[in-house]
DRENZA-424388 format. One record per residue (C-alpha): residue number from 1; chain; x, y, z. Coordinates in steps of 0.02 Angstrom, whole numbers. Each point is the difference from the previous one (the first is absolute). Layout:
# residues N
num_chaine_u_v_w
NUM_A_X_Y_Z
...
This chain:
# residues 400
num_chaine_u_v_w
1_A_-1480_1592_-2067
2_A_127_-125_-60
3_A_-15_-168_88
4_A_140_-45_119
5_A_46_-178_47
6_A_21_-57_180
7_A_179_-63_8
8_A_85_-46_163
9_A_131_-123_62
10_A_-47_-148_110
11_A_103_-107_118
12_A_-12_-189_5
13_A_80_-80_153
14_A_-69_-177_-11
15_A_-86_-123_-115
16_A_-160_19_100
17_A_4_188_-30
18_A_31_-26_-186
19_A_-146_-120_-13
20_A_-115_117_96
21_A_48_145_-115
22_A_-39_-98_-157
23_A_-159_-72_71
24_A_-58_178_34
25_A_28_40_-184
26_A_-110_-145_-50
27_A_140_-108_-72
28_A_-48_-182_-27
29_A_79_-127_116
30_A_104_-76_-139
31_A_73_170_-38
32_A_36_33_183
33_A_97_-163_14
34_A_107_50_-149
35_A_28_183_44
36_A_15_1_190
37_A_182_-61_-1
38_A_39_138_-125
39_A_-64_135_117
40_A_137_-23_130
41_A_172_69_-38
42_A_154_-44_101
43_A_176_72_4
44_A_109_-135_78
45_A_187_4_35
46_A_89_-168_-9
47_A_180_-55_22
48_A_143_-16_14
49_A_9_-88_-167
50_A_139_-61_-112
51_A_23_93_-165
52_A_-76_-146_-94
53_A_-152_-9_113
54_A_-29_188_-8
55_A_7_0_-190
56_A_-117_-150_-17
57_A_-121_75_126
58_A_-5_164_-95
59_A_-28_-86_-168
60_A_-140_-109_68
61_A_-88_145_88
62_A_9_108_-157
63_A_-72_-143_-103
64_A_-153_-3_114
65_A_-32_186_-25
66_A_77_56_164
67_A_158_98_37
68_A_163_-41_87
69_A_130_127_55
70_A_178_-66_17
71_A_173_73_33
72_A_80_65_-160
73_A_152_-113_24
74_A_-98_-163_11
75_A_23_-25_-187
76_A_189_3_32
77_A_-12_-137_131
78_A_-35_96_162
79_A_-64_-121_132
80_A_-83_20_170
81_A_-114_134_-72
82_A_-184_33_29
83_A_-144_11_-123
84_A_-158_103_19
85_A_-148_-86_-83
86_A_-151_101_-54
87_A_-158_-89_-53
88_A_-177_-56_31
89_A_-44_-155_99
90_A_-50_-82_-164
91_A_171_35_-76
92_A_89_-69_153
93_A_-104_-158_-8
94_A_56_-26_-179
95_A_180_32_50
96_A_12_-129_140
97_A_-15_-159_-106
98_A_133_65_-118
99_A_122_25_143
100_A_-27_-180_53
101_A_76_-55_-166
102_A_161_98_27
103_A_164_-26_92
104_A_97_121_112
105_A_-116_-26_151
106_A_-147_77_-93
107_A_-118_-144_48
108_A_31_43_183
109_A_-31_183_-39
110_A_-163_-51_-84
111_A_-60_-90_157
112_A_44_144_116
113_A_-75_128_-118
114_A_-161_-99_-9
115_A_-15_2_190
116_A_27_188_4
117_A_-127_31_-137
118_A_-131_-106_88
119_A_27_97_161
120_A_-11_169_-87
121_A_-148_-44_-111
122_A_-107_-64_142
123_A_11_164_96
124_A_-53_1_184
125_A_-109_-153_19
126_A_-88_-40_164
127_A_85_-123_117
128_A_-38_-62_175
129_A_138_14_130
130_A_-28_-127_139
131_A_63_71_166
132_A_-29_-134_131
133_A_-188_-3_24
134_A_-20_169_-84
135_A_-5_47_-185
136_A_51_151_-101
137_A_-55_35_-179
138_A_141_77_-102
139_A_-50_97_-156
140_A_-175_56_50
141_A_64_157_85
142_A_166_61_69
143_A_39_-80_168
144_A_67_111_139
145_A_129_-70_120
146_A_12_99_162
147_A_171_14_82
148_A_11_-41_186
149_A_178_25_61
150_A_45_-68_172
151_A_179_60_-16
152_A_83_133_108
153_A_92_75_-150
154_A_-113_3_-154
155_A_36_153_-107
156_A_-175_77_17
157_A_-92_-80_147
158_A_132_-87_104
159_A_-57_-44_175
160_A_-181_52_-26
161_A_-74_-175_7
162_A_124_-107_98
163_A_-129_-14_139
164_A_-113_-148_-47
165_A_-162_89_47
166_A_44_155_-100
167_A_43_-114_-147
168_A_-167_-90_13
169_A_-92_167_5
170_A_93_59_-154
171_A_-33_-164_-93
172_A_-187_13_37
173_A_2_181_-56
174_A_84_-46_-165
175_A_-126_-139_-29
176_A_-142_122_33
177_A_78_124_-123
178_A_0_-130_-138
179_A_165_-94_8
180_A_-3_-170_-84
181_A_160_-63_84
182_A_97_46_158
183_A_189_-11_-22
184_A_94_-15_165
185_A_187_34_6
186_A_120_-12_146
187_A_164_48_-83
188_A_27_165_-88
189_A_72_-7_-176
190_A_31_187_-12
191_A_172_56_-63
192_A_130_-29_136
193_A_-113_-113_103
194_A_69_-114_135
195_A_-39_-183_-38
196_A_-79_-103_139
197_A_12_-186_29
198_A_-143_-119_-28
199_A_-30_-24_188
200_A_-19_186_29
201_A_-109_19_-155
202_A_-114_-141_57
203_A_-9_72_175
204_A_-59_166_-73
205_A_-123_-80_-120
206_A_-92_-136_95
207_A_-85_104_137
208_A_-70_117_-133
209_A_-37_-133_-130
210_A_-97_-111_119
211_A_-110_142_60
212_A_-29_73_-174
213_A_-42_-172_-72
214_A_-137_-20_130
215_A_-80_168_-43
216_A_9_34_-186
217_A_-94_-89_-139
218_A_123_38_-139
219_A_161_-94_-45
220_A_159_40_96
221_A_167_13_-87
222_A_167_-1_91
223_A_147_96_-70
224_A_154_-109_29
225_A_147_-71_-97
226_A_40_-139_124
227_A_-70_-175_-26
228_A_2_-36_188
229_A_-106_154_32
230_A_-117_-48_-142
231_A_-28_-171_76
232_A_-35_74_172
233_A_-128_126_-63
234_A_-87_-121_-118
235_A_-25_-113_151
236_A_-78_143_98
237_A_-125_83_-116
238_A_92_80_-148
239_A_-72_-35_-173
240_A_127_78_-120
241_A_190_19_1
242_A_71_162_-70
243_A_185_-27_-34
244_A_97_160_-38
245_A_158_-99_-36
246_A_-79_-90_-148
247_A_25_-169_81
248_A_178_34_55
249_A_-19_-132_136
250_A_19_-165_-93
251_A_-129_-82_113
252_A_-134_133_-24
253_A_-84_-68_-157
254_A_-11_-178_65
255_A_-68_63_166
256_A_-136_103_-85
257_A_-39_-146_-115
258_A_-20_-116_149
259_A_-138_112_70
260_A_-78_35_-170
261_A_6_186_38
262_A_1_144_-123
263_A_176_65_-27
264_A_52_178_-45
265_A_171_6_-83
266_A_86_169_-9
267_A_142_61_-109
268_A_129_75_119
269_A_176_-43_-62
270_A_75_73_-159
271_A_86_-98_-136
272_A_93_132_-101
273_A_5_0_-189
274_A_-183_17_-49
275_A_-128_138_-5
276_A_-100_6_161
277_A_-162_-72_-70
278_A_89_-140_-93
279_A_98_-43_156
280_A_-153_-3_113
281_A_-92_-114_-121
282_A_151_-114_-19
283_A_30_-13_188
284_A_-181_-21_51
285_A_-25_-128_-140
286_A_147_-100_67
287_A_-63_14_181
288_A_-174_-54_-54
289_A_67_-153_-91
290_A_103_-48_154
291_A_-153_17_111
292_A_-101_-110_-117
293_A_138_-131_2
294_A_-9_0_191
295_A_-187_-36_-7
296_A_-80_172_15
297_A_-158_-1_-105
298_A_-10_115_-150
299_A_-162_79_61
300_A_82_44_167
301_A_142_107_-69
302_A_-9_190_4
303_A_142_109_-66
304_A_62_168_67
305_A_126_108_-97
306_A_70_68_163
307_A_-18_189_-8
308_A_142_77_101
309_A_106_-158_8
310_A_168_19_-90
311_A_-73_130_-117
312_A_26_186_-15
313_A_-142_127_-17
314_A_3_0_-190
315_A_-8_-190_-7
316_A_-142_-5_126
317_A_-102_121_-105
318_A_36_-102_-156
319_A_-58_-160_87
320_A_-166_80_47
321_A_-25_68_-176
322_A_43_-166_-84
323_A_-78_-116_128
324_A_-110_-81_-133
325_A_154_-83_-74
326_A_1_-119_149
327_A_-164_-74_-62
328_A_106_-107_-117
329_A_43_-109_151
330_A_-181_-54_22
331_A_-16_38_187
332_A_-95_134_96
333_A_102_156_38
334_A_17_81_172
335_A_82_169_19
336_A_48_100_154
337_A_35_185_-27
338_A_-77_67_161
339_A_98_146_75
340_A_161_-61_-83
341_A_154_103_-37
342_A_-39_12_-186
343_A_-147_112_49
344_A_112_101_115
345_A_129_21_-138
346_A_-131_73_-118
347_A_-100_105_123
348_A_135_36_130
349_A_-112_-44_147
350_A_26_-115_152
351_A_-89_-170_14
352_A_-147_67_100
353_A_-39_128_-138
354_A_-3_-123_-146
355_A_-186_-40_-5
356_A_-35_92_-163
357_A_157_-67_-81
358_A_-48_-175_53
359_A_-174_27_-74
360_A_78_43_-169
361_A_113_-153_0
362_A_-142_-116_51
363_A_-115_66_-137
364_A_139_-12_-130
365_A_46_-177_55
366_A_-181_-58_-13
367_A_-15_78_-173
368_A_156_-98_-48
369_A_-68_-166_62
370_A_32_-17_187
371_A_-115_-129_80
372_A_46_38_182
373_A_63_162_77
374_A_90_-2_168
375_A_-35_159_99
376_A_6_85_170
377_A_-148_118_-24
378_A_-135_-130_-31
379_A_-155_110_4
380_A_69_125_-125
381_A_80_-128_-115
382_A_-159_-105_-5
383_A_-86_153_-70
384_A_140_26_-126
385_A_-11_-183_-52
386_A_-190_3_-17
387_A_5_157_-106
388_A_139_-66_-112
389_A_-91_-166_-18
390_A_-158_93_-51
391_A_98_92_-137
392_A_64_-168_-62
393_A_-174_-77_5
394_A_41_-116_145
395_A_-81_-28_169
396_A_-172_39_65
397_A_3_179_-65
398_A_53_-50_-175
399_A_-63_-112_-137
400_A_116_-147_39
C-alpha cells in the first residue's frame, strides 16, 4: 500500500503554545526562540489613517513579508481610511521600528500596535484579583458570577430575593453550586426599566449585602452605576463594583480607586460610525484609560462588552462570536448572556425557558476567551463552564 502522510492544521493562540508545540517536536531551544514568533499570525485593523500614512504602512508591511489591505482610492489621496494588516508576530516586530522613523503619526501607531500585539501574543496569563481579604485567580479556569437580584422588577427573577433571608439562602446555594462571585443588584437595567435614586438603591442593598457578607466565603460584587452607592456598599462588605454604565458617573472611578477594589467596566452606550467590535474596543479602551488616570490599578480592571445594551440581536451574536478581539485591551473579559433577549430572538422562548440557549452562549463565550460568565442558573452553568474548560485544556479536568 502506498504510504500516506499525516497532514493536519494546527492552531497557535499564544507564544507559550507555540513553544510547547516545537518542544514536543524536539526543536532545539535556539530554534524555538527564532521560530515561535513566526508561528502566530494576526489580522489587525488599524485606522483611521491619512493617505500618506496608509501608503507608508502598506509599503513597510509588504517589505517585511506581510500583507496590507487598503482602500483602492488611497493611492489617489483618500484619507480617514483603515488598513488591515496580515502577518506573523515576527513580521510585526520588524515593522514597528520602521514606523518610528516615519511621520504622519506613525510613531504613535507603532506604540499602540506594540501594546496590542503584546496583549494578543501573551494569551490568557494567570493573574490574581484581590477582593478585600479574598483572592480570585483569573485564567486558571472560567469564573462563574452568580446573579442575585433584589429588585422588584428584574426581567427574569424580579421580586424573588428582595427578602434578606431568601437572598442569603440563595447566595449560599449559589456558593454551594460552585459560584466564584455573587453579584448583587438592586436596580433593574432591563429595557424600559424605571431608574431608582441612590438612597432607594442603598436601602434595598444594605440589608441583603450585610447578611450575605457574613455568610459566604466568596467575593461579593455589587451591580451599580452610582458612585454614592458604590461607596456605601464598599463600606459594608462589597468587594467588587460592577458598573453597567461604563463609569458614566464621573466620581465612580476615583471612588473605586480609593478603596482599591476590582472594577468591572461595561460597554453600554453606542457611538455610531464604527463596526460594533471596533466601537466596543475603542470605547472600553477609552474608559479603561480614564479609570487608570483616576487611580484604578491595571490589575483591578475587568471589561464587559455589554450584551443586550444598545445592541440588536445580530450585533449581540457577533460580539459573542468575536469576543476574542477584546483581548487586545489586555484586561480580563466578563460577559453576561444569561436569559437575555438575544436568546429569545433566536429561539422564540420566554426568559424562564432560556436555559439551553444560555448554555450555548456561555460555552461559545468561553471558547472565544471569556474569563468570567455572569449567570442566573449557577449549578447548570458551572457544569457548562467546567466542560468547556476541559475541552480547552483548562481547569482541574483539563491539562492547564
